N, C-alpha and C positions, 0 to 999 in steps of 0.2 A: 559532422561536427567534430573538430579536433582542437583541443586546447590543452592546458596543463595537465589534465587528467588523462587524456588519450581516449581513443575510441573503445578500447576494451573496458574501460571504466563504465562508460554509458551502456555498452552492450550488457554488462553484468547487471547493472541496475534494471534494465528493461526485462532481462530474463527473470530476475527475482520478483519484479512486480507482476509479470505474467503468471508466475507460479502462485503468487498470492491470489490473483484473480481467479484462477482455476479452483483454488480451495474455498473461495467465499462466494462464487457465483450463485449459489442457491439462496444466499442471504439478501441479494439485491435484485432490483427489477432491471429489465432489459435496457431501458433507457440509460440508466445510470451506469451499467456495464459498458454500453457503447461510449459514453462520454469519457469514462476512465480509460477505456482502451485507446480512444482517440488521443488522449494526453500521453499515454505510454508511447504510442506510435510516433507521435510528434517529438519525442524525446523530452518531454516535460515531466521528468521523473518526480521531482519534488511536488509539483502540483498533483500529479497522479497519486502520490502517497497520501497527501492531505485529503484528496477527494475520497480515497478508500476509507481513511479513518473517519471522516465526517459521515460518509454513507452508511458505515457500519453502525455508528451511534444513532443516526436517524432511523435505521431499520430496527434497532433495539433487539437484535437477534444474537443469541449467545454464540461465542466463538471459542475455539481452542486456545489454550495458553501459547501453543506453538505459533499461531497466527500473530498474536499480539507481540511475541518475542521477535518474529521476523520483521514485523513492522518497526519495532524498536531498534533493531539492528540496522535496518535500512535508513531510518531516521538519523541514527548516530553517524553512519557512514557518509550521509549527505550533509552532516552538520545542521540538521533541522532541529527546531525546538522539541523538547521531550514531550510536550503535550500531545503531539501527533500520536504517540503510542499510549501514553499515560492515560488519556481519556477512555481508552478501551478496556481499562481494568474492570469496569463495571459489567462488561459483557462476558467475562471469562466464565466458561462452564465449570460448574462444581464437579469434582471428580467423585 
């Protein structure tokens, strides 16, 4: 896929999404992980990020602030609505 952003843009998004998946894999069941990884591998990065956010909310499992911040950063980079990361605020672990 090559367009106005270039291949390196999409490669970076995929790499960052894969790093998030490594960090959250213990929070999600295997089927959800496979679905999200499929979206990442198909270069459907926006869909994958929304799936990650929704799956974490559904799992109701506490996450580190760094995970929420990385999701927020990716959402901003892809010009996605802020709710993708904002909804995760309720899951942030207390320090």
